[in-house]
Every structure is written in C-alpha cells, then in structure tokens.
N, C-alpha and C positions, 0 to 999 in steps of 0.2 A: 274738819276743823270746828264746824259749828256744833257737831255732836260733843266734842271735847270742851267747848266753851260753855255748853249748857250742863255738862256733868259738873264742871268745876263750880258753876254758879250754885248747883243745888248742894254742893259740899261747902258752900259759903266762903269760897275762895275768890279772889279778884284775880283778873287776868287782863294784860294788856299785850296787844299784838302789833307787830310791825309790818306794813304792808310792802311789797316789792317797790323798787324805785322806778323801774323802767316804765315810761308814760304809756307804751302800747299795753302793758300788762294791766295798769290801773284803768285804763280805757276798757278792756276787756272785762275786768270785775265790775265796773259800773254797768256796761251793757248786760252783763249776765244777772244783774241785780243782787249780788253778793251782799253788800251793805245793807239793803233792806231785808235780806233773808236774814241775817244776824239780828237785826232789831226785832223782826217778827218772833224769832225763835227765843231770844233772851228777854223780850221786854224792854230793853234798854236803848238808848241813843248810841249810835255808832261812835259818837265822840267820846263816850265813856269807856271804850273798848280799846281805840287805837291810840298810839303815841300821838304827841301833839304833831310831830314832823309828817307822820302818816296821814293824819287828818288833813293837814294843809295840803299834802300832795293830792289827797283824794278830791278835795274841794277844786282844785285847779284842773283835775282830770275832766276833759269834756265828754260828754256822752253823745257819741257820734250818731248819725242818722243809723239806725239799728238795722241796715239792710241784711246784715247777718242773722237776724232773729226771725224766726218763721211767724212769729206774732206780728211783727213790726210793718212788713211791707208786702202786704197781700197782693198788690198790683202786680208784683214780679215774682209771685210764689211759683208760677209754673216755670220759672227759670232755675229750677233746682240744679244743683244741690244748694238748699240753704244749710246753714251750720248748725244753729242751736236754738232750742226753746229755752229762754231765760229761767231762773229759779223763781218759782211761785210758791206762795204759802196757801195751804188749803186748811182752814179751822175745821176740826172735827169734834170739838167738844159737845156743842149744842146741836145745831141744825147740820151735822156733818154729812148726812146723806144729801141734802140740798147742795152744800159746797161741793161735795164730790161729783155730783151730777153736772154741776155747772161748769167745773173744770174739764170734765169728759167732753162736754158739748163743744167746747173750743176746738177739739180734735175732729169735729165733725164739719168744721166750716169747709165749704166748697173748694177752697184755695188749697187748704191742707190735705183733704182727702183726695183731690184729683193729683197733687204732687205725689202723695204716697201710693197711689194706684199704680203710678208709672214703676215704681221700685218693687212693689209687692204684688204685682200681678193681679190688680183689681182687689186687694183685700185692704184698702186703705181705711175704710170705716171701721174694720174689725180691731184696728189699734185702739180706737176710742172705746168700743163696746166690750172687747174681750181682754184687754190689757190695762188701759189707764183706769177705766171705772172699776174693773175687778181688784186692781192693786188698792185704789182709794177705799173702796168698801171695806177692804180687809182690815184696814186701820180703824175705820168707822165702827164695825161691828164688834171689834175687842173692847171698845169703851174704856180703855186705859191711856189712849194717846190725846193730847190736846191740839196737835197740829201735825200736818205732814209738809214737808218741802219736797217739791218735785222739780225736775228738770229733764231735759232731753238734748241729745247731740245727734245729728244726721252725718254720717259717713265716717266715723271713728273706726279705724281698722281693727279687727279682731287679730289675736295672735296667728290665726288661720291666713291672714292677709286679706280676707274678704270685709268690704265696708258693712257697717252695721248702722241701724238705728238703736241707739242706746238710750234708754229711759231709766231714771233713777227716782226712787221714792224713799225718803227717810222720814220716820216718825220718832216722836219722843216718848212713847210708850214703854211698858216693861218689856223685857227680852222675851221674844217668842220661842226662844230655845227651852227645850225639856230636859232638865237635869244636866245643863251643858257642863257642869263643874267635873263630872266624870266622864271618862272616855267610854264611847258606846262599845258594848262586847262585840267580839267577832263572830260569835256563833249563837244561835238560839234555837227555840222550837220551830218546827216546820209550820209554815203558814199556808193555809188554803187560800185560794183565789177568792175574791168576794163576788163583785159583779163583772160583767163581761168588759166594761171599760176600766177596770183596776189595772193600773200600769205595773210591770216588773222592772225593777232597778237593780242594775249591777252596781253594787256599792263598794267603793274604795275609801278606807278609813285611815286617816293619819292622825295619831294621838301620841304626841311625844316624838321621839326620834324615828321609831321604825313603824312602817305602815302595817296595818293589821291585814289578815288574809281577806281576800275579797269574798263577797257572798251576794246571793240574790235575796230580794226582799220586794214585798209589795208596796203601793203607795199608801195604803192605810196604815202601815207599820212606820213608814217614813215621817208621815205627817201626823203621827200621834193619835190616829183614830182606832187603832186596834187595841182592845183591853189587854193589858198585862204582856204587851208585846215587848220582846227583848231588846229592841232598838227603836227607841222613840227620840227623835231629834228635834222636829219642828212642830209647833202648834198650829193646828189649822182650826177653822172655824166652820162649824156645821150647823146651821140654824135650823135645819129640816132633820127630823127623826122618823124613822119607821119602827116603832116598837121600841127595842132596847139598841137598835143599830143607828148610827149616825151615817148620814149622806155625806158625799165628799162635799167640800166648800173651801173658801178662802185660797190659802196657798196652793191646794191640791189642784183646783179648779184652774188658778192662774198658771201653774206649771203645765197643765194639760194643753191650755190655749197656746202658750209660747211654743211648746214643742210641736203639737198637732197642726196648729193653724199656720205657724210662721217657721217652722223648723229652727227654733231659736234656742236661747239659753237662759236660765234663770239664776241668779247668785244672791245668796242671802248671808248677810254679815250681821252678827248680832252676839253680845256677850263675849265669850271666849269660842266663838264657833264661826265657821265658814262653809257654806254648802254651795256647790255648783252642780246644777242640774241641766243635762244636756242630751241631746240624741246621742245613741251609742255608735261610735264610728265603726264597731265591728259587726253591727247588725246587717244581715244580708236581706235582700228582697224577699227572699222565701221564709224569712223568720217572722215571728210576731211584730207587728207594727207598734205594739204598746211597749216594746223593750227600750229602756233608756239607761242613762248613767248618772250617778250621783258621786260626787267626790266630797267627803266630808273631812275637814281639818278642825281638830279641837285641841286646845291648849288645856291639858290636864291640871297644870298648876294654876291656872286662871290669872297668870302674870300680865296677859294682855287682854284687855276687856274693851269692848265698843259700846257705847252708850246709845240706847234706842235700838232701832231696826232699819237696816239698808237694804232695800231690794234694788237689784240692778238687772234689767231685762234688755236682753240683746237679740234683735231682729235682723237677720241677714238681708241685705239689699241687693237688687239685681245689678247694681253698677258701684 
C-alpha cells in the first residue's frame, strides 16, 4: 500500500485511504508503526492521507504496551516467540552506510540474539550480519533509493506449514529488474561455470498463460553478471572487479546466505517481475550442494507493476 501511495504521489495524484474500523486492527497498525511509515515514505502528515473518520479512529486507538514487539520489551525477550519487529525507516540517501549499520546493530542486541539462537541453532548473530545488513547495503550501494522500510515477523507459517522468521525490505529506488518488460527466453547459449561457489539454478519461467520449459542456469546469469547472457533477470551489485570480471555481490551474496546459512528462501517483487529463489526440493544429498531453484513470474504486457523493490526473506525456525 505504501508503494502504491508513493507511486501515485510521484504521478501528481492525490490519494485518500480508509482504515479498517475494528479497534484491534487499528491498534495493530499503531503497534506496527504503519502511520509513521507512511509519513516517512511520502513526506506528508498522515492526516492528509486518511479520511476524516479514519483519522479520528486512529487517534482514539491506544498504542498498547508493545509486548508483541521484539524491540519493545527486552526483559521478556527470552520468553519467545515474540511476534514482530515494527516497520522502521532507514534513510539511505546521504549517510546510508551508517544508517544501515545502525539498524543491523539492533539485531545484535543480546536479547534478540539469544532468542534467535534458540530457533536457529546458534546462528542468531548471522541474521544481522548475513541478512539484515546485506539487504540494506544493497539499497545503499545502488544509490538510487532515498529510503528503505523494513519490518519482520517471527512465526509466520510458510505454505509448507513450517514457522518462519520473515524479513521484509522495501526501497523506493528504480526497479532492479533487467529488461523485465519482455519475457525471458527459455533457451540460450551454454554457460560454463565460473568459480567454485557459483550456484546452479533450475529455473521455471511463467510469462503469460503458459510456463516456458525449465532449464538450468548459473547465478551469474540470473543476477545479470554474465555479459550477453540470454537470461538476465535481476541486477546485482558488484563493487569488486578482477580485470574484466565482476565478483558476486548484492543480491547474489544475499541469496547465497539465505540458502546456505539458513536453508531459507528469497523473494523479489519489482516492476512486472516476481522471483522466488529457494533450495531445490528434488536435490539429493549426493548431488551438488550449490543446486537451487528459481521461479520467475513476469507479466509480458506490463499491466501489473510494483513501484520500488520488495525483498522478502524467509528463514525456517526450529519451532
């Protein structure tokens, strides 16, 4: 909703929204810091965006003691599961590196780490270093976003039925999709493997009504690092170069961390493109550990478009 509001503002359109009437829903929106997130993204008072009746209801909604928020009640943090980390705004336009590091540091608090250690078998610190910081730095390095909105929820059920730590990052920068107005081709030139840690993806492409044939590609091709590759979907960031070759960075490093460290899943929504990257359920123990699966959905007509870039990272929990 925030992405759509910002898109309409950029187009010079005025938008008024009506909030739900149920008091518990309004309380949750307050706890989640939803009104503040709208104000940060649009640079407008929430009063200018809500209907008069909605604004009055929001004013009456009481912000409860946020015992459900992982930031709010650290004294009971060890009594997990906590529910959510409210929406936070991370400015990235000027001192973005510092802002990103400061937010990631919050995930290193002893209470949060000790709680996550229980569910991630001792990998609690790596949520901050391998996921949160990497996702924020990706937006900072691109230098075309002014802010990132981020939130997380502990215990959301995955379609598989397993509870997840779900982290979300939305930025207002240009789409990270590469030529997403066209459906990616189903076949292309054979690609040789690059370095030993280059991952192989079994790709399933949905462009229009019929899925295209599955094929295998490497991570450099998926993330747009392979020159003249037939299938370039996402733009990665590679600040390090070795001669004419770019080293993996940005989304590729983030995907590797989510899959390798946590056996999780990464979803990207931008423009007319949706990409879900996950471990391949068909992979056997004897096969390559680097093998994974990518499902790509693209709207060739461009009739459905998402403003900005949304990263959804899902990390399985032990309970």
